[in-house]
C-alpha positions in Angstrom: 0.0 0.0 -0.1 1.3 3.5 -0.9 1.1 5.8 2.1 1.2 9.4 1.2 3.0 12.3 3.0 0.7 14.4 5.1 -1.6 16.2 2.6 -1.6 20.0 3.1 -2.4 21.4 -0.4 -5.7 21.4 -2.2 -4.4 19.8 -5.6 -3.0 16.8 -3.8 -6.3 16.3 -2.0 -8.4 16.7 -5.1 -6.3 14.2 -6.9 -6.6 11.6 -4.0 -10.3 12.0 -3.8 -10.7 11.6 -7.6 -8.9 8.2 -7.3 -10.7 7.2 -4.2 -14.1 7.9 -5.9 -13.7 4.7 -7.9 -12.9 2.5 -4.9 -15.5 0.1 -3.6 -14.9 1.2 -0.2 -12.7 3.7 1.9 -11.8 3.4 5.6 -12.1 6.7 7.4 -11.0 8.0 10.9 -10.5 11.3 12.4 -8.5 12.9 15.1 -10.1 15.8 17.1 -10.1 17.7 20.4 -13.4 18.7 22.1 -12.3 19.2 25.7 -12.4 23.0 25.5 -14.9 23.6 22.7 -18.5 23.2 21.9 -17.8 22.0 18.4 -15.4 19.2 18.1 -12.2 20.6 16.7 -11.2 18.5 13.6 -7.5 18.1 13.5 -6.7 15.4 11.2 -8.6 13.0 8.8 -7.3 9.8 7.7 -8.6 7.7 4.7 -7.4 4.6 2.9 -8.6 1.9 0.4 -6.7 -1.1 -0.4 -4.1 0.6 -2.6 -3.3 4.0 -0.9 -3.7 5.8 2.4 -3.3 9.3 3.4 -3.6 11.7 6.4 -5.2 15.1 5.6 -4.5 18.2 7.6 -7.7 20.3 7.8 -5.8 23.1 9.5 -3.4 23.6 6.7 -3.8 27.1 5.4 -6.1 27.5 2.3 -6.9 23.8 2.0 -10.0 23.2 0.1 -11.8 20.3 1.8 -14.7 20.1 -0.5 -13.5 17.2 -2.7 -13.0 15.1 0.6 -16.5 16.0 1.9 -18.1 15.4 -1.4 -16.6 11.9 -1.4 -17.9 11.2 2.2 -21.3 12.5 1.8 -22.3 12.8 -1.7 -20.8 9.7 -3.3 -23.1 6.8 -2.6 -21.2 4.4 -4.7 -18.3 4.3 -2.2 -18.8 2.4 1.1 -17.5 4.3 4.0 -16.0 2.1 6.8 -15.5 3.3 10.4 -14.8 1.6 13.6 -16.9 3.0 16.4 -17.5 5.8 14.1 -20.1 7.9 16.0 -17.9 10.9 16.8 -16.3 10.8 13.3 -19.8 10.8 11.8 -20.8 13.6 14.1 -17.9 15.7 13.0 -18.7 15.1 9.3 -22.4 16.0 9.8 -21.3 19.4 11.6 -19.2 20.2 8.6 -21.7 19.2 5.9 -25.3 18.8 7.4 -25.2 15.2 6.2 -23.8 11.8 7.3 -21.7 9.4 5.3 -23.7 7.0 3.3 -23.7 4.1 2.8 -21.6 3.3 5.8 -20.2 0.3 7.7 -19.1 0.1 11.4 -16.6 -2.7 12.3 -17.4 -2.5 15.9 -21.0 -3.2 15.2 -20.1 -6.0 12.7 -17.9 -7.5 15.4 -20.9 -7.8 17.6 -22.5 -10.2 14.9 -19.3 -12.2 14.8 -19.2 -12.8 18.6 -16.4 -10.4 19.4 -18.2 -8.6 22.3 -20.3 -5.6 22.5 -17.8 -2.9 22.3 -14.4 -4.3 21.1 -11.8 -1.7 21.0 -9.8 -0.9 17.8 -6.5 -2.3 19.3 -8.2 -5.6 20.2 -9.8 -5.7 16.7 -6.5 -5.3 15.0 -4.9 -7.9 17.2 -7.6 -10.5 16.7 -7.8 -10.1 12.9 -4.3 -9.3 12.1 -2.1 -10.4 14.9 -0.7 -6.9 15.1 0.0 -5.0 18.2 -1.1 -1.4 17.8 1.4 1.2 19.1 -0.6 3.4 21.5 2.2 5.8 22.3 0.4 8.7 20.5 -3.0 8.2 21.9 -2.9 11.2 24.0 -1.6 13.5 21.5 -2.7 17.1 21.4 -3.8 16.9 17.8 -4.4 20.6 17.5 -0.7 21.5 17.8 1.4 22.1 14.9 3.7 20.8 13.4 2.7 17.2 13.8 5.7 14.9 13.8 6.0 11.7 11.6 5.4 9.4 14.5 2.0 11.0 15.1 1.1 10.9 11.4 2.2 7.3 11.2 0.1 6.4 14.2 -3.0 8.2 12.7 -2.6 6.5 9.4 -2.4 3.1 10.9 -6.0 3.4 12.1 -7.1 3.2 8.5 -4.4 1.0 6.8 -5.2 -1.8 9.4 -9.0 -1.3 8.8 -8.7 -1.6 5.2 -7.1 -5.1 5.7 -9.8 -6.2 8.3 -12.8 -5.0 6.5 -12.7 -7.4 3.5 -12.0 -10.4 5.9 -14.8 -9.3 8.2 -17.3 -9.0 5.1 -16.3 -12.4 3.9 -17.0 -14.0 7.2 -20.3 -12.2 7.4 -21.3 -13.6 4.2 -20.2 -17.1 5.1 -22.3 -16.9 8.4 -25.2 -15.3 6.6 -25.2 -12.4 9.2 -24.5 -9.5 7.0 -28.3 -8.8 6.7 -28.6 -8.6 10.5 -26.4 -5.3 10.3 -28.5 -3.4 7.8 -30.8 -1.9 10.5 -28.0 -1.1 12.8 -26.1 0.8 10.0 -29.1 2.6 8.9 -29.6 3.7 12.6 -26.0 4.9 13.0 -26.1 6.9 9.7 -29.4 8.6 10.6 -28.6 12.4 10.5 -31.3 12.9 13.2 -28.8 11.3 15.7 -26.2 14.2 15.1 -28.5 17.3 14.9 -28.3 19.3 18.0 -31.6 21.1 18.1 -31.5 23.7 21.0 -35.3 23.1 21.6 -34.5 19.5 22.3 -31.6 20.1 24.6 -33.9 19.8 27.7 -34.2 16.2 27.1 -30.7 15.4 27.9 -31.2 16.8 31.4 -32.4 14.6 34.2 -35.2 16.0 36.3 -37.9 14.5 38.5 -41.5 15.1 37.9 -43.5 16.2 34.9 -45.1 19.6 35.8 -45.6 21.6 32.6 -44.3 24.8 34.1 -41.0 23.3 35.5 -40.4 21.5 32.2 -41.1 24.6 30.2 -38.5 26.5 32.3 -36.0 23.5 31.7 -36.6 23.7 28.0 -36.0 27.5 28.0 -33.0 27.4 30.1 -31.4 24.3 28.3 -32.1 26.3 25.0 -30.4 29.4 26.3 -27.3 27.3 27.6 -27.0 25.7 24.1 -27.0 29.1 22.4 -24.6 30.5 24.9 -22.2 27.5 24.5 -22.5 27.7 20.7 -21.8 31.4 20.5 -18.7 31.2 22.8 -17.7 27.8 21.5 -17.4 26.4 24.9 -18.6 23.0 26.3 -22.1 23.3 27.5 -21.1 22.4 31.1 -18.8 25.2 31.2 -21.7 27.4 30.8 -24.0 25.8 33.4 -23.9 22.3 34.6 -27.0 20.0 34.3 -27.7 19.9 38.0 -27.9 23.7 38.1 -30.2 23.8 35.2 -32.6 21.4 36.9 -32.5 23.4 40.2 -33.2 26.6 38.4 -36.1 24.9 36.5 -37.7 23.7 39.7 -36.7 26.8 41.9 -36.6 29.8 39.7 -35.1 33.1 40.9 -37.6 36.0 41.1 -34.9 38.6 40.2 -31.4 38.6 38.9 -29.8 39.4 42.2 -31.1 36.0 43.4 -28.7 34.3 41.0 -25.9 35.0 43.5 -27.7 32.5 45.9 -27.9 29.6 43.2 -25.2 26.9 43.9 -23.1 26.3 40.7 -23.3 30.0 39.4 -20.9 32.7 39.9 -21.9 35.5 42.1 -21.1 38.0 39.3 -24.2 36.6 37.4 -26.3 38.7 39.8 -25.3 41.8 37.9 -23.7 41.0 34.5 -25.1 40.3 31.0 -25.0 36.5 30.9 -27.2 36.6 34.1 -29.5 39.0 32.5 -29.9 36.6 29.6 -30.5 33.7 31.8 -33.1 35.5 33.7 -34.8 36.7 30.5 -34.9 33.0 29.4 -36.5 31.9 32.7 -39.0 34.8 32.7 -40.0 34.1 29.0 -40.6 30.3 29.5 -43.9 28.9 28.7 -45.4 25.7 30.3 -44.5 22.6 28.2 -47.5 21.6 25.9 -49.2 18.4 26.5 -47.9 16.7 23.3 -44.3 17.6 24.5 -44.8 16.1 27.9 -42.9 12.9 28.6 -45.1 9.9 29.1 -46.0 9.0 32.6 -44.1 6.1 33.9 -47.4 4.5 35.2 -48.8 4.5 31.6 -46.3 1.8 30.6 -47.2 -1.8 31.3 -46.3 -2.4 34.9 -43.9 -5.4 35.5 -45.1 -6.3 39.1 -43.2 -8.9 41.1 -44.2 -11.8 38.7 -43.3 -9.8 35.6 -40.0 -8.9 37.1 -39.3 -12.6 37.4 -40.3 -13.2 33.8 -38.0 -10.4 32.7 -35.1 -12.0 34.6 -35.9 -15.3 32.8 -35.7 -13.5 29.5 -32.4 -12.0 30.3 -31.1 -15.5 31.1 -32.7 -16.8 27.8 -30.8 -14.0 26.0 -27.5 -15.0 27.5 -28.1 -18.6 26.6 -29.0 -17.7 23.0 -26.2 -15.2 22.5 -23.8 -17.8 23.7 -25.3 -20.6 21.5 -25.1 -18.5 18.3 -21.9 -16.6 19.3 -23.3 -13.1 19.0 -23.2 -10.1 21.3 -26.3 -10.1 23.4 -27.0 -6.4 23.0 -27.2 -6.9 19.2 -30.2 -9.3 19.9 -32.1 -7.4 22.4 -31.9 -4.6 25.0 -33.2 -4.9 28.6 -35.9 -2.4 28.1 -37.3 -4.5 25.3 -37.2 -7.7 27.5 -39.1 -5.8 30.3 -41.7 -4.6 27.8 -42.2 -8.1 26.5 -42.4 -9.4 30.1 -45.1 -6.7 30.9 -47.3 -7.7 28.1 -46.3 -5.4 25.1 -46.3 -6.8 21.8 -46.2 -3.9 19.4 -43.3 -1.9 18.4 -40.6 -4.4 19.7 -37.6 -5.1 17.4 -37.2 -8.5 18.9 -40.6 -9.5 17.5 -39.7 -8.6 13.8 -37.2 -9.6 11.2 -34.0 -11.6 11.9 -34.3 -10.9 15.7 -37.5 -12.7 15.8 -36.0 -15.7 14.2 -33.0 -15.8 16.3 -34.4 -14.8 19.7 -37.8 -13.3 19.7 -39.8 -16.4 18.9 -38.3 -18.2 21.8 -38.7 -15.2 24.0 -42.3 -15.0 23.2 -42.7 -18.8 23.7 -41.1 -18.3 27.1 -43.4 -15.6 28.1 -46.5 -17.5 27.1 -45.4 -20.7 28.7 -44.3 -22.7 25.6 -40.7 -22.8 26.6 -38.9 -23.6 29.9 -35.3 -24.4 31.0 -33.6 -27.5 31.9 -30.0 -28.8 32.6 -28.6 -31.3 30.1 -25.0 -32.7 30.3 -24.2 -30.0 32.8 -25.5 -27.1 30.6 -28.5 -25.0 30.8 -30.7 -25.5 27.8 -34.0 -24.4 26.5 -36.8 -26.9 26.7 -40.1 -26.9 24.9 -43.1 -27.6 27.1 -44.5 -30.0 24.6 -41.5 -32.1 24.7 -42.1 -32.7 28.5 -45.6 -33.9 27.9 
């Protein structure tokens, strides 16, 4: 594989992207910093197919990134391969308003191949290639320039290894017939809605007890205000106000700006400065949350009760057995909340009762809940037993 020197000029990048546009797939990774900013600061992009690899410096003066962005979000003939790509996709979405499509995530694929729920990149490389990844540059400040060759080599390794692993992984998925299992997961990961930060929805990330419309309306207004402040200053939202302080302000709103000095988690200077004035204006302008925005009452959900909780525990045991038997990560088959809903009597809207999940697990889960399946021990191993077999 030909590895290019660090790309810092527009012509070299355009030529690279023109060649990669004909590749069946490209492996993509990014290096970024987000500790001190609202928006993740993109510091490096690495890309490779089976023939060539390069790291691109987005901080290079005058670099036109458009050919690369077009390749990632506008070329649907090229599959984009990531490993645990959520944050990489978020960065691309922030730059373009789109997500890479089609895409493939090797961490998710590893779940279907029995390699655990969240296998790390180093372990993936070791298991597929027998190569130990040098972790020496993991804690690099990627925003500092110049980057030395060791840093660039470390970064490019993330995509050169992946370009060898992906075809092998794809072949094994085809042999096991599990490639179709991943389609729904890949569609979910690439959904742009996952990466859009709508200030009007920011309140949903803040934990607060109760569902009083006036309290939640203030929470929505304050969370939206914090989001806008953080964006305008390019600071992490927690640097503006922490979640627990937002919840406290929503439940116990100050009557005047001077009262902000008494709020734990706020600087006393907010009692008289402009940011405190804007916060108070947000609180005073808050409207009670409308009925269709209110979160559902907990008691509207089917209640488990004591017996239901025991059934849910049996379903979780069944999940462990089934995941072990077919060598797949349990979380890819089902999530705890789905099992609890099934135990409580819910049948509609559960992923485990549709498609491949129903064939691999959901049918047995339903049979267990409805009394057609039990457990037994055979040859020292816990096994599933059909009740009709016991008759």
